C-alpha positions, -999 to +999 in steps of 0.1 A: -080-283+006-073-267-027-039-264-042-024-231-052+001-220-078+025-191-071+025-164-098+053-139-103+059-112-128+088-089-134+084-052-139+102-035-168+119-013-142+138-043-129+118-045-096+104-080-091+067-084-086+062-105-055+050-140-060+013-144-053-005-176-046-033-183-071-060-208-062-058-238-086-095-244-086-118-231-059-154-241-066-179-212-059-196-231-031-162-240-014-146-205-017-159-194+017-143-224+033-110-217+015-108-181+026-118-191+061-089-215+063-066-187+050-077-165+079-072-193+104-036-199+091-030-162+092-042-160+128-016-187+137+013-166+122+027-147+152+048-123+130+018-114+108-004-109+139+022-087+155+024-066+124-014-064+122-014-053+159+012-025+152-008-013+122-040-013+142-024+006+170-010+032+146-044+036+128-063+040+161-037+065+174-041+085+143-079+084+144-081+094+180-053+118+180-074+148+191-084+127+222-050+114+232-026+141+220-013+161+249-009+195+231-019+215+201+001+203+170+005+238+156+014+257+188+051+262+194+075+281+216+109+292+205+122+291+240+113+254+242+126+243+208+145+210+203+138+196+238+152+161+243+133+129+245+122+123+281+115+159+289+090+164+317+067+184+295+076+171+260+078+133+264+092+128+229+109+161+228+100+192+207+107+202+171+126+231+156+097+255+164+090+242+199+060+220+190+054+188+209+067+159+189+044+133+203+014+154+193+028+161+159+036+124+153+001+113+162-015+139+139+010+132+111-001+096+111-034+107+097-020+122+065+008+097+061-016+067+063-041+085+041-016+093+014-001+058+017-033+037+016-057+057-007-035+055-039-032+018-035-069+013-029-078+033-060-051+015-080-065-018-068-099-012-082-087+005-114-058-019-120-079-050-113-106-039-137-081-033-165-061-064-158-092-087-157-105-071-189-072-075-207-067-111-194-102-124-201-108-106-234-074-113-249-066-103-285-063-067-294-079-056-261-051-073-242-025-059-266-038-023-263-040-023-225-008-041-218+013-020-242+000+012-226+010-004-192+045-012-206+050+025-213+048+033-176+072+005-168+098+024-188+102+048-158+113+039-123+085+043-098+103+070-078+112+091-108+077+088-123+061+099-090+085+129-087+079+138-124+041+137-121+040+156-088+064+182-102+042+186-133+009+187-113+023+209-085+027+204-047-003+193-027-020+163-011-044+157-040-017+159-067+005+135-047-024+110-045-030+113-082+007+108-090+010+077-067-022+062-081-008+065-117+024+048-105+006+018-090-022+012-115+002-004-141+018-027-115-016-040-103-029-043-139+001-065-148-005-089-119-043-090-124-038-097-161-013-125-154-036-142-129-067-138-151-049-155-181-043-185-159-078-186-145-094-181-179-084-216-191-095-235-160-121-262-165-148-246-144-145-214-165-146-233-197-177-252-184-194-219-176-187-206-211-199-238-228-231-237-208-240-204-225-234-181-196-229-144-205-192-133-204-200-107-177-216-135-156-186-158-161-162-130-150-184-120-120-190-155-107-161-177-118-132-153-124-135-123-101-134-142-068-103-161-078-084-131-092-091-104-065-076-125-037-041-128-051-042-092-064-053-079-030-023-097-014+000-080-039-017-047-033-010-048+005+027-051-003+025-019-022+012+001+008+046+002+023+061+015-010+033+040-013+040+054+022+077+057+015+070+075-018+044+098-003+068+107+025+096+112-001+074+136-020+066+156+011+103+156+020+111+171-014+084+197-010+060+181-036+035+167-011+021+181+021+027+217+028+038+233+061+026+236+088+005+204+084+021+175+102+033+146+080+061+122+087+080+130+055+076+167+059+087+165+095+119+147+084+126+176+060+120+204+086+141+185+113+170+176+091+189+208+102+186+197+138+201+163+133+235+173+148+218+191+178+191+165+187+195+135+164+170+113+183+141+138+179+151+143+143+149+105+136+115+099+152+094+106+120+117+082+101+112+056+128+074+059+123+078+055+085+100+025+089+078+008+116+046+013+095+061+002+063+078-029+077+045-039+094+026-037+061+053-058+045+052-085+072+014-086+071+015-090+033+040-118+036+018-135+061-012-133+038+009-147+010+021-176+031-015-183+043-027-186+007+001-210-003-019-241+005-007-274-008-026-306-006 
């Protein structure tokens, strides 16, 4: 079994970058066995598996919302507004316009998951490419990329997302662009840190000395060892992304009414918190449940990668 070394970085905003396990030296022919062992250890982690089950259930419920939702998410009735949880017709109550909360929550999961996951996925590819380039090339290339990244770290993530969304205007696309810009520097920093460590390993030096093209060295020897730790770190950002996306919608900078989205539903239901607090809290419960599940799954992945001989 290969040993791993934890890598951590500190953001300029003061938010710590989670420690990520970096393989000490995984030969190309043994990498499949290493990742297979990681998956086996992950499968033996009950907390991570429970979190994965919750995420899977939420994703499936969002995908098949048209099949399992009991009502139309946009159809309301003013005479049936703010029904309580457990109502014979509205199982999870109704909102301020008399729309079924269960239906709205199921459909809202689509936009909330989309806006929470897509920016991290885009940032993963862009940030990994920039970080690997900066870490492997070094010199002025590293200085140029990392100094630009440092500029974004001068702003807290929340304020940067709000400022970008406010400048671009409200809307789903603009929110995704804003969140992607927020996460690219963070992933770039982690990818660069891991690549710098991998670059000086013996097997990378041997590949370079043998005359292999730099692109081949990066593709064969570096890429596989860098993307794993960066992927684990990126999964921890999904929970942050979902909270920021919901926050933008809550402030009116994300999804626009009448589209169902958990953050927007919190905003529209805030005036009903004294009349029907349980119904008003349901979107927040969904945000919390999804975010904490992604965090627990990310912790499980990180623990599974921390293999010591």
